[in-house]
N, CA, C and O atoms as a GROMACS GRO file, in nm:
protein
  340
    1MET      N    1  -0.392  -0.120   2.568
    1MET     CA    2  -0.497  -0.163   2.478
    1MET      C    3  -0.445  -0.145   2.335
    1MET      O    4  -0.390  -0.039   2.303
    2PRO      N    5  -0.463  -0.246   2.246
    2PRO     CA    6  -0.416  -0.233   2.107
    2PRO      C    7  -0.499  -0.130   2.032
    2PRO      O    8  -0.616  -0.107   2.065
    3PRO      N    9  -0.438  -0.067   1.933
    3PRO     CA   10  -0.514   0.032   1.855
    3PRO      C   11  -0.629  -0.034   1.781
    3PRO      O   12  -0.619  -0.149   1.737
    4LYS      N   13  -0.735   0.040   1.768
    4LYS     CA   14  -0.852  -0.010   1.695
    4LYS      C   15  -0.819  -0.014   1.546
    4LYS      O   16  -0.764   0.083   1.493
    5PRO      N   17  -0.851  -0.126   1.477
    5PRO     CA   18  -0.823  -0.131   1.334
    5PRO      C   19  -0.908  -0.030   1.259
    5PRO      O   20  -1.018   0.004   1.302
    6PRO      N   21  -0.857   0.019   1.147
    6PRO     CA   22  -0.935   0.116   1.071
    6PRO      C   23  -1.065   0.055   1.023
    6PRO      O   24  -1.071  -0.063   0.988
    7SER      N   25  -1.169   0.136   1.022
    7SER     CA   26  -1.297   0.085   0.976
    7SER      C   27  -1.299   0.080   0.824
    7SER      O   28  -1.235   0.161   0.757
    8ALA      N   29  -1.372  -0.014   0.773
    8ALA     CA   30  -1.383  -0.030   0.628
    8ALA      C   31  -1.466   0.083   0.570
    8ALA      O   32  -1.557   0.133   0.636
    9PRO      N   33  -1.435   0.125   0.449
    9PRO     CA   34  -1.518   0.227   0.386
    9PRO      C   35  -1.659   0.173   0.365
    9PRO      O   36  -1.677   0.055   0.336
   10ALA      N   37  -1.757   0.259   0.378
   10ALA     CA   38  -1.894   0.217   0.352
   10ALA      C   39  -1.908   0.177   0.207
   10ALA      O   40  -1.843   0.233   0.119
   11SER      N   41  -1.994   0.078   0.182
   11SER     CA   42  -2.008   0.029   0.044
   11SER      C   43  -2.053   0.141  -0.049
   11SER      O   44  -2.020   0.139  -0.168
   12SER      N   45  -2.129   0.237   0.003
   12SER     CA   46  -2.171   0.349  -0.081
   12SER      C   47  -2.053   0.438  -0.120
   12SER      O   48  -2.058   0.507  -0.221
   13ASP      N   49  -1.946   0.438  -0.037
   13ASP     CA   50  -1.828   0.519  -0.067
   13ASP      C   51  -1.749   0.463  -0.184
   13ASP      O   52  -1.681   0.538  -0.254
   14ILE      N   53  -1.757   0.333  -0.207
   14ILE     CA   54  -1.679   0.271  -0.314
   14ILE      C   55  -1.764   0.221  -0.429
   14ILE      O   56  -1.712   0.163  -0.524
   15ALA      N   57  -1.894   0.242  -0.421
   15ALA     CA   58  -1.983   0.197  -0.527
   15ALA      C   59  -1.944   0.265  -0.658
   15ALA      O   60  -1.937   0.388  -0.666
   16GLY      N   61  -1.920   0.184  -0.759
   16GLY     CA   62  -1.888   0.237  -0.890
   16GLY      C   63  -1.742   0.274  -0.912
   16GLY      O   64  -1.705   0.316  -1.021
   17VAL      N   65  -1.658   0.260  -0.809
   17VAL     CA   66  -1.515   0.290  -0.825
   17VAL      C   67  -1.451   0.175  -0.902
   17VAL      O   68  -1.469   0.058  -0.867
   18THR      N   69  -1.376   0.209  -1.006
   18THR     CA   70  -1.314   0.105  -1.088
   18THR      C   71  -1.165   0.093  -1.060
   18THR      O   72  -1.102   0.183  -1.004
   19LEU      N   73  -1.112  -0.019  -1.099
   19LEU     CA   74  -0.969  -0.044  -1.084
   19LEU      C   75  -0.887   0.058  -1.162
   19LEU      O   76  -0.783   0.104  -1.115
   20GLY      N   77  -0.933   0.094  -1.280
   20GLY     CA   78  -0.864   0.194  -1.361
   20GLY      C   79  -0.857   0.329  -1.292
   20GLY      O   80  -0.756   0.399  -1.302
   21GLU      N   81  -0.964   0.367  -1.221
   21GLU     CA   82  -0.965   0.494  -1.148
   21GLU      C   83  -0.862   0.492  -1.035
   21GLU      O   84  -0.791   0.591  -1.014
   22LEU      N   85  -0.854   0.381  -0.962
   22LEU     CA   86  -0.756   0.371  -0.854
   22LEU      C   87  -0.614   0.381  -0.907
   22LEU      O   88  -0.531   0.455  -0.854
   23LEU      N   89  -0.586   0.306  -1.013
   23LEU     CA   90  -0.452   0.307  -1.070
   23LEU      C   91  -0.418   0.443  -1.129
   23LEU      O   92  -0.306   0.492  -1.112
   24GLY      N   93  -0.512   0.504  -1.197
   24GLY     CA   94  -0.489   0.634  -1.259
   24GLY      C   95  -0.460   0.744  -1.158
   24GLY      O   96  -0.386   0.838  -1.188
   25ALA      N   97  -0.518   0.732  -1.040
   25ALA     CA   98  -0.497   0.833  -0.935
   25ALA      C   99  -0.388   0.791  -0.837
   25ALA      O  100  -0.365   0.859  -0.737
   26ASN      N  101  -0.320   0.679  -0.865
   26ASN     CA  102  -0.212   0.628  -0.780
   26ASN      C  103  -0.259   0.598  -0.638
   26ASN      O  104  -0.192   0.634  -0.541
   27TYR      N  105  -0.373   0.533  -0.626
   27TYR     CA  106  -0.425   0.496  -0.495
   27TYR      C  107  -0.387   0.353  -0.461
   27TYR      O  108  -0.362   0.271  -0.549
   28ALA      N  109  -0.382   0.325  -0.332
   28ALA     CA  110  -0.355   0.190  -0.282
   28ALA      C  111  -0.484   0.133  -0.226
   28ALA      O  112  -0.569   0.207  -0.174
   29LEU      N  113  -0.499   0.003  -0.235
   29LEU     CA  114  -0.615  -0.068  -0.184
   29LEU      C  115  -0.566  -0.168  -0.080
   29LEU      O  116  -0.485  -0.254  -0.112
   30VAL      N  117  -0.614  -0.156   0.042
   30VAL     CA  118  -0.577  -0.249   0.149
   30VAL      C  119  -0.696  -0.339   0.176
   30VAL      O  120  -0.808  -0.293   0.196
   31VAL      N  121  -0.670  -0.471   0.176
   31VAL     CA  122  -0.776  -0.570   0.190
   31VAL      C  123  -0.745  -0.662   0.308
   31VAL      O  124  -0.629  -0.695   0.333
   32ARG      N  125  -0.850  -0.703   0.381
   32ARG     CA  126  -0.837  -0.798   0.492
   32ARG      C  127  -0.900  -0.931   0.451
   32ARG      O  128  -1.013  -0.934   0.402
   33CYS      N  129  -0.826  -1.039   0.471
   33CYS     CA  130  -0.875  -1.174   0.439
   33CYS      C  131  -0.988  -1.211   0.534
   33CYS      O  132  -0.976  -1.193   0.656
   34VAL      N  133  -1.097  -1.264   0.480
   34VAL     CA  134  -1.209  -1.304   0.565
   34VAL      C  135  -1.182  -1.437   0.636
   34VAL      O  136  -1.251  -1.470   0.732
   35THR      N  137  -1.084  -1.513   0.589
   35THR     CA  138  -1.054  -1.643   0.649
   35THR      C  139  -0.960  -1.631   0.767
   35THR      O  140  -0.989  -1.682   0.875
   36CYS      N  141  -0.845  -1.563   0.748
   36CYS     CA  142  -0.743  -1.560   0.853
   36CYS      C  143  -0.721  -1.422   0.915
   36CYS      O  144  -0.651  -1.410   1.015
   37GLY      N  145  -0.779  -1.317   0.856
   37GLY     CA  146  -0.764  -1.183   0.910
   37GLY      C  147  -0.639  -1.109   0.865
   37GLY      O  148  -0.616  -0.995   0.906
   38HIS      N  149  -0.557  -1.173   0.782
   38HIS     CA  150  -0.436  -1.107   0.731
   38HIS      C  151  -0.476  -0.982   0.654
   38HIS      O  152  -0.570  -0.985   0.574
   39THR      N  153  -0.406  -0.874   0.678
   39THR     CA  154  -0.434  -0.747   0.611
   39THR      C  155  -0.311  -0.701   0.535
   39THR      O  156  -0.200  -0.704   0.588
   40GLY      N  157  -0.332  -0.659   0.412
   40GLY     CA  158  -0.219  -0.611   0.333
   40GLY      C  159  -0.265  -0.543   0.206
   40GLY      O  160  -0.384  -0.547   0.172
   41PRO      N  161  -0.172  -0.480   0.137
   41PRO     CA  162  -0.206  -0.410   0.013
   41PRO      C  163  -0.239  -0.508  -0.099
   41PRO      O  164  -0.175  -0.613  -0.113
   42ALA      N  165  -0.338  -0.474  -0.178
   42ALA     CA  166  -0.374  -0.556  -0.293
   42ALA      C  167  -0.277  -0.527  -0.407
   42ALA      O  168  -0.228  -0.415  -0.421
   43ASP      N  169  -0.250  -0.627  -0.487
   43ASP     CA  170  -0.165  -0.612  -0.605
   43ASP      C  171  -0.253  -0.562  -0.720
   43ASP      O  172  -0.309  -0.641  -0.795
   44LEU      N  173  -0.263  -0.430  -0.731
   44LEU     CA  174  -0.354  -0.371  -0.830
   44LEU      C  175  -0.310  -0.395  -0.973
   44LEU      O  176  -0.395  -0.408  -1.061
   45LEU      N  177  -0.181  -0.401  -0.998
   45LEU     CA  178  -0.135  -0.424  -1.136
   45LEU      C  179  -0.174  -0.564  -1.184
   45LEU      O  180  -0.217  -0.580  -1.298
   46THR      N  181  -0.158  -0.664  -1.098
   46THR     CA  182  -0.200  -0.799  -1.136
   46THR      C  183  -0.350  -0.804  -1.157
   46THR      O  184  -0.398  -0.865  -1.252
   47ALA      N  185  -0.425  -0.740  -1.068
   47ALA     CA  186  -0.570  -0.737  -1.082
   47ALA      C  187  -0.609  -0.667  -1.213
   47ALA      O  188  -0.703  -0.710  -1.280
   48TYR      N  189  -0.538  -0.561  -1.248
   48TYR     CA  190  -0.565  -0.489  -1.372
   48TYR      C  191  -0.542  -0.580  -1.493
   48TYR      O  192  -0.623  -0.582  -1.586
   49ARG      N  193  -0.432  -0.655  -1.491
   49ARG     CA  194  -0.403  -0.746  -1.603
   49ARG      C  195  -0.509  -0.855  -1.616
   49ARG      O  196  -0.545  -0.894  -1.727
   50ARG      N  197  -0.558  -0.903  -1.505
   50ARG     CA  198  -0.657  -1.013  -1.507
   50ARG      C  199  -0.798  -0.966  -1.536
   50ARG      O  200  -0.873  -1.034  -1.607
   51HIS      N  201  -0.836  -0.850  -1.482
   51HIS     CA  202  -0.977  -0.811  -1.486
   51HIS      C  203  -1.006  -0.685  -1.565
   51HIS      O  204  -1.122  -0.658  -1.597
   52GLY      N  205  -0.902  -0.606  -1.598
   52GLY     CA  206  -0.922  -0.486  -1.678
   52GLY      C  207  -0.954  -0.362  -1.596
   52GLY      O  208  -0.984  -0.369  -1.477
   53ALA      N  209  -0.947  -0.248  -1.664
   53ALA     CA  210  -0.965  -0.119  -1.598
   53ALA      C  211  -1.107  -0.097  -1.548
   53ALA      O  212  -1.128  -0.022  -1.452
   54ALA      N  213  -1.206  -0.160  -1.611
   54ALA     CA  214  -1.345  -0.138  -1.573
   54ALA      C  215  -1.391  -0.224  -1.457
   54ALA      O  216  -1.508  -0.216  -1.418
   55ALA      N  217  -1.303  -0.307  -1.401
   55ALA     CA  218  -1.341  -0.396  -1.291
   55ALA      C  219  -1.385  -0.314  -1.170
   55ALA      O  220  -1.318  -0.217  -1.131
   56ASP      N  221  -1.497  -0.354  -1.111
   56ASP     CA  222  -1.551  -0.288  -0.992
   56ASP      C  223  -1.466  -0.326  -0.871
   56ASP      O  224  -1.445  -0.444  -0.844
   57VAL      N  225  -1.417  -0.227  -0.798
   57VAL     CA  226  -1.327  -0.252  -0.685
   57VAL      C  227  -1.396  -0.332  -0.574
   57VAL      O  228  -1.334  -0.422  -0.518
   58ALA      N  229  -1.520  -0.301  -0.543
   58ALA     CA  230  -1.590  -0.372  -0.436
   58ALA      C  231  -1.603  -0.521  -0.469
   58ALA      O  232  -1.582  -0.606  -0.382
   59GLY      N  233  -1.637  -0.552  -0.591
   59GLY     CA  234  -1.650  -0.692  -0.631
   59GLY      C  235  -1.516  -0.762  -0.641
   59GLY      O  236  -1.507  -0.884  -0.621
   60LEU      N  237  -1.413  -0.687  -0.671
   60LEU     CA  238  -1.280  -0.744  -0.685
   60LEU      C  239  -1.226  -0.795  -0.552
   60LEU      O  240  -1.163  -0.901  -0.548
   61ALA      N  241  -1.250  -0.724  -0.444
   61ALA     CA  242  -1.201  -0.765  -0.312
   61ALA      C  243  -1.255  -0.903  -0.274
   61ALA      O  244  -1.184  -0.982  -0.213
   62GLU      N  245  -1.377  -0.931  -0.311
   62GLU     CA  246  -1.439  -1.060  -0.280
   62GLU      C  247  -1.373  -1.175  -0.356
   62GLU      O  248  -1.382  -1.290  -0.315
   63ARG      N  249  -1.307  -1.144  -0.467
   63ARG     CA  250  -1.246  -1.247  -0.551
   63ARG      C  251  -1.098  -1.267  -0.524
   63ARG      O  252  -1.038  -1.361  -0.576
   64MET      N  253  -1.038  -1.180  -0.444
   64MET     CA  254  -0.894  -1.188  -0.420
   64MET      C  255  -0.858  -1.309  -0.334
   64MET      O  256  -0.940  -1.360  -0.258
   65ARG      N  257  -0.734  -1.353  -0.348
   65ARG     CA  258  -0.683  -1.467  -0.273
   65ARG      C  259  -0.575  -1.418  -0.177
   65ARG      O  260  -0.489  -1.338  -0.216
   66CYS      N  261  -0.580  -1.465  -0.053
   66CYS     CA  262  -0.486  -1.424   0.051
   66CYS      C  263  -0.347  -1.482   0.026
   66CYS      O  264  -0.333  -1.599  -0.008
   67SER      N  265  -0.245  -1.399   0.044
   67SER     CA  266  -0.107  -1.444   0.025
   67SER      C  267  -0.058  -1.526   0.144
   67SER      O  268   0.044  -1.594   0.133
   68ARG      N  269  -0.127  -1.521   0.255
   68ARG     CA  270  -0.086  -1.597   0.373
   68ARG      C  271  -0.154  -1.734   0.381
   68ARG      O  272  -0.085  -1.835   0.397
   69CYS      N  273  -0.286  -1.740   0.370
   69CYS     CA  274  -0.357  -1.867   0.390
   69CYS      C  275  -0.415  -1.924   0.261
   69CYS      O  276  -0.467  -2.035   0.262
   70ASP      N  277  -0.406  -1.850   0.152
   70ASP     CA  278  -0.459  -1.888   0.022
   70ASP      C  279  -0.613  -1.890   0.019
   70ASP      O  280  -0.673  -1.943  -0.075
   71GLY      N  281  -0.675  -1.834   0.122
   71GLY     CA  282  -0.820  -1.825   0.126
   71GLY      C  283  -0.871  -1.723   0.026
   71GLY      O  284  -0.800  -1.627  -0.007
   72ARG      N  285  -0.991  -1.743  -0.021
   72ARG     CA  286  -1.050  -1.650  -0.116
   72ARG      C  287  -1.150  -1.560  -0.044
   72ARG      O  288  -1.226  -1.605   0.042
   73GLY      N  289  -1.148  -1.434  -0.082
   73GLY     CA  290  -1.243  -1.338  -0.029
   73GLY      C  291  -1.178  -1.240   0.066
   73GLY      O  292  -1.097  -1.278   0.150
   74GLY      N  293  -1.213  -1.114   0.051
   74GLY     CA  294  -1.158  -1.012   0.137
   74GLY      C  295  -1.255  -0.898   0.154
   74GLY      O  296  -1.351  -0.884   0.078
   75THR      N  297  -1.228  -0.816   0.252
   75THR     CA  298  -1.304  -0.694   0.271
   75THR      C  299  -1.209  -0.577   0.260
   75THR      O  300  -1.093  -0.586   0.301
   76ILE      N  301  -1.256  -0.469   0.204
   76ILE     CA  302  -1.173  -0.351   0.185
   76ILE      C  303  -1.156  -0.280   0.319
   76ILE      O  304  -1.254  -0.249   0.387
   77VAL      N  305  -1.031  -0.256   0.355
   77VAL     CA  306  -1.000  -0.185   0.479
   77VAL      C  307  -0.983  -0.036   0.451
   77VAL      O  308  -1.036   0.047   0.524
   78SER      N  309  -0.910  -0.004   0.345
   78SER     CA  310  -0.891   0.137   0.311
   78SER      C  311  -0.855   0.154   0.165
   78SER      O  312  -0.802   0.064   0.100
   79ILE      N  313  -0.884   0.272   0.116
   79ILE     CA  314  -0.842   0.315  -0.017
   79ILE      C  315  -0.778   0.450   0.004
   79ILE      O  316  -0.844   0.545   0.046
   80SER      N  317  -0.649   0.459  -0.024
   80SER     CA  318  -0.578   0.584   0.003
   80SER      C  319  -0.457   0.599  -0.086
   80SER      O  320  -0.412   0.504  -0.150
   81ARG      N  321  -0.405   0.719  -0.090
   81ARG     CA  322  -0.279   0.742  -0.160
   81ARG      C  323  -0.169   0.680  -0.077
   81ARG      O  324  -0.168   0.694   0.045
   82PRO      N  325  -0.076   0.611  -0.141
   82PRO     CA  326   0.037   0.555  -0.066
   82PRO      C  327   0.117   0.667   0.000
   82PRO      O  328   0.126   0.778  -0.053
   83THR      N  329   0.176   0.638   0.115
   83THR     CA  330   0.257   0.739   0.183
   83THR      C  331   0.380   0.769   0.099
   83THR      O  332   0.434   0.682   0.031
   84GLY      N  333   0.423   0.892   0.103
   84GLY     CA  334   0.541   0.932   0.028
   84GLY      C  335   0.513   0.978  -0.114
   84GLY      O  336   0.606   1.005  -0.188
   85THR      N  337   0.385   0.986  -0.154
   85THR     CA  338   0.353   1.031  -0.289
   85THR      C  339   0.282   1.163  -0.285
   85THR      O  340   0.246   1.218  -0.389
   0.00000   0.00000   0.00000
């Protein structure tokens, strides 16, 4: 049986979390495409340049574009410190 995918953080867990806070604490954001299911790390530096430090992380995932299918919209899979840091 394949491993169960990680559950998404509850919306209350990420309410009010900003892009600047994630970058400042060296956290990674993993997003799953709602169109094709592709899962991968979000490019936080590009998002920071486009939307600024005050951008709401929950709202940002909905605006991201998939690198595989070019579909718009994603759901947050995890927010964590990258391994090795």
